[in-house]
C-alpha positions in Angstrom: 99.9 132.4 108.1 103.4 131.6 107.9 104.6 128.9 105.3 101.4 129.4 103.1 103.2 128.5 99.8 103.7 125.2 100.1 103.1 121.6 102.1 101.0 121.9 105.1 100.4 125.7 104.8 99.4 125.8 101.3 96.7 123.0 101.9 95.6 125.3 104.7 95.4 128.3 103.1 93.3 126.4 100.3 90.9 125.0 103.0 90.6 128.3 104.5 90.2 130.4 101.3 87.2 128.1 100.3 85.6 128.9 103.4 85.4 132.5 102.3 88.3 133.6 104.6 90.7 136.6 103.3 94.1 134.9 104.1 97.3 136.9 104.3 100.3 134.4 103.5 103.7 135.0 104.9 106.3 133.2 102.9 109.7 133.6 101.0 107.8 133.6 97.7 104.1 133.4 96.4 102.7 134.9 99.5 101.0 138.8 100.4 104.3 139.0 102.6 107.7 137.9 101.5 110.0 137.5 104.6 112.5 135.8 105.8 111.8 134.3 109.2 115.5 133.2 110.1 116.5 136.3 111.3 115.1 138.9 113.6 115.0 141.7 111.0 112.9 139.4 108.8 110.6 138.5 111.6 110.1 142.0 112.8 109.6 143.0 109.0 106.5 140.2 108.5 105.1 141.5 111.8 105.0 145.1 110.9 104.0 143.9 107.2 101.1 141.7 108.8 99.9 144.4 111.3 99.6 146.6 108.3 97.9 144.1 106.1 95.5 143.2 108.6 94.5 146.6 109.9 95.2 145.9 113.3 92.5 142.7 113.2 93.0 139.2 113.1 90.6 136.2 113.5 92.9 133.6 113.2 96.7 132.8 113.1 98.5 130.1 111.6 102.3 129.2 112.0 103.2 126.4 109.5 106.5 127.8 108.4 109.4 125.7 109.3 112.6 123.9 108.2 113.1 120.0 107.8 116.0 117.9 109.8 118.5 118.2 106.6 118.9 121.8 106.7 121.6 123.6 109.0 120.7 122.9 112.9 120.9 126.8 114.0 118.5 127.9 111.1 116.4 125.1 111.9 116.2 126.6 115.5 115.8 130.1 114.6 112.9 129.4 111.9 110.9 126.7 113.6 111.0 128.4 117.0 111.5 132.0 117.1 109.7 132.3 113.6 106.5 131.1 115.4 106.6 132.7 118.7 107.9 135.9 117.8 105.0 136.7 115.3 102.6 134.9 117.8 103.3 137.3 120.4 103.8 140.4 117.9 100.2 139.5 116.4 98.5 138.8 120.0 97.1 142.4 120.2 95.6 142.1 116.4 94.1 138.7 117.3 92.5 139.9 120.7 90.6 142.4 118.6 89.2 139.7 116.3 85.9 137.5 116.0 86.1 134.5 118.5 89.8 134.7 117.4 91.9 131.3 117.6 95.6 130.6 116.5 97.6 127.2 115.7 101.2 126.2 115.2 102.2 123.2 113.4 104.4 121.3 115.9 105.6 117.5 115.1 105.1 114.2 116.8 109.2 114.0 116.5 109.3 115.9 119.8 108.3 112.8 121.7 110.4 110.4 119.7 113.6 111.9 120.2 115.6 111.9 123.3 115.5 115.3 124.9 118.3 117.8 124.3 117.8 120.4 127.5 120.2 123.1 126.3 118.5 123.9 123.3 115.1 123.5 124.4 115.8 125.7 127.7 117.4 128.4 125.4 114.8 128.4 123.0 112.6 129.1 126.0 114.3 131.4 127.3 114.4 133.2 124.0 118.0 133.5 124.1 118.8 133.0 120.2 122.7 133.4 120.6 122.5 130.1 123.0 120.1 128.4 121.0 122.3 128.7 117.8 124.9 127.5 120.0 123.4 124.5 121.4 121.8 123.6 118.1 125.1 123.6 116.2 126.3 121.5 118.3 123.7 118.6 117.4 122.4 116.9 114.4 119.5 118.4 112.3 117.1 115.7 113.5 117.9 116.5 117.1 117.6 120.3 116.5 114.3 119.9 114.4 112.7 117.7 117.3 113.8 119.9 120.1 112.5 123.2 118.3 109.3 121.5 118.2 109.1 120.6 121.5 110.0 123.8 122.7 107.3 125.0 120.5 104.4 123.1 122.1 105.7 124.0 125.5 105.8 127.4 124.6 101.8 127.0 123.3 101.1 125.3 126.8 102.8 128.1 128.6 100.7 131.0 127.4 97.1 129.4 128.2 96.7 131.7 130.8 97.7 135.0 129.2 96.3 134.3 125.9 93.2 133.1 127.3 92.9 136.4 129.4 93.4 138.3 126.2 90.5 136.5 124.7 92.5 134.1 121.9 92.6 130.4 121.8 96.0 129.0 121.0 96.7 125.3 120.2 99.3 123.2 118.5 98.9 120.3 116.0 101.8 117.6 116.1 101.5 115.6 112.7 103.7 112.3 112.3 105.2 112.3 108.5 103.0 114.2 105.8 103.5 114.0 102.0 105.2 117.4 101.8 108.6 118.9 100.3 110.1 118.7 103.9 109.3 115.1 104.3 110.6 114.1 101.0 114.1 115.6 101.6 114.3 113.7 104.6 113.5 110.6 102.6 115.8 111.6 100.0 118.8 111.8 102.6 121.0 108.8 102.7 121.0 108.6 106.6 117.7 110.3 107.3 115.4 108.3 104.7 115.8 104.9 106.1 115.3 106.0 109.6 112.0 108.0 108.5 110.6 105.0 106.4 111.3 102.9 109.6 108.8 105.1 111.8 106.2 102.7 112.7 102.7 104.1 111.7 100.0 102.3 113.1 97.6 103.6 110.2 100.2 102.4 107.7 100.6 105.5 105.6 101.9 108.7 105.4 99.5 111.8 105.9 98.5 114.3 103.1 98.7 117.6 103.6 94.9 118.3 103.6 94.5 115.9 106.3 96.5 117.9 108.7 94.8 121.0 107.2 91.6 120.0 108.3 92.8 119.5 112.0 93.8 123.3 111.4 90.6 124.4 110.4 88.8 122.7 113.3 90.9 124.3 115.7 90.5 127.7 114.2 86.7 127.0 114.1 83.8 127.6 116.8 83.4 123.6 117.3 86.5 123.6 119.0 85.9 126.5 121.0 86.7 125.0 124.4 89.9 123.6 123.4 93.1 125.6 124.4 96.4 125.3 125.2 96.4 121.6 123.9 98.6 119.6 121.5 96.8 117.5 118.9 98.6 114.7 117.4 97.5 114.0 114.0 100.5 111.2 113.4 98.6 108.0 112.3 98.8 106.7 115.9 102.5 106.8 116.2 102.8 108.6 119.6 100.0 106.0 120.9 102.1 103.3 119.9 105.5 104.4 121.1 103.9 106.2 124.6 100.6 104.1 125.1 100.9 105.2 129.1 102.3 108.9 128.6 99.4 110.6 130.1 
């Protein structure tokens, strides 16, 4: 799993380890695989290290690594999108050799809250890193973050047939605000902080990382064996409040 050292990733790792799973973490610190997912070389090195560490067989994969909206927009796009899809695709052969394999990526409900920026989403889905960096450089961090997650959600859904044929389930979780360092950085920002606080959440609070980890654990396990190509919103009801008829 990527992003295993903090936030949602650390919570997922803790729950999986408690279940007796052997977890291979990928992060910039405190992980079995130390890698920088912001660059093609870093992503390739991470994939190679993962393939070696798992011996060519994985039962599950979780892509949690991500950057928040206070970071440079091109960097957000690189890590949040390419840092997930390139590793997912690279590890599909190992996953297809696993036992009831499943993969989960962490998206965001911001994908449905921020106006569409088609140039960035299209460049990401086309796998054009240069065009994506250029498109991201022209917008603010909050938009780049939301669009990177929207593209990630679409990438999951577009892979439904091919991954099913490979015998691997693939789903996404779209959290709302979660009490992590990523959220705190937004809350501390003089511009993003008030906007983040103003986001309506019907449950009236931010999520704890363990709550999102529980959803990931559900999607990895056998009780969700018929859930595939889906985006599960775990956002306290915000998406339902803002888009009640968007089905």
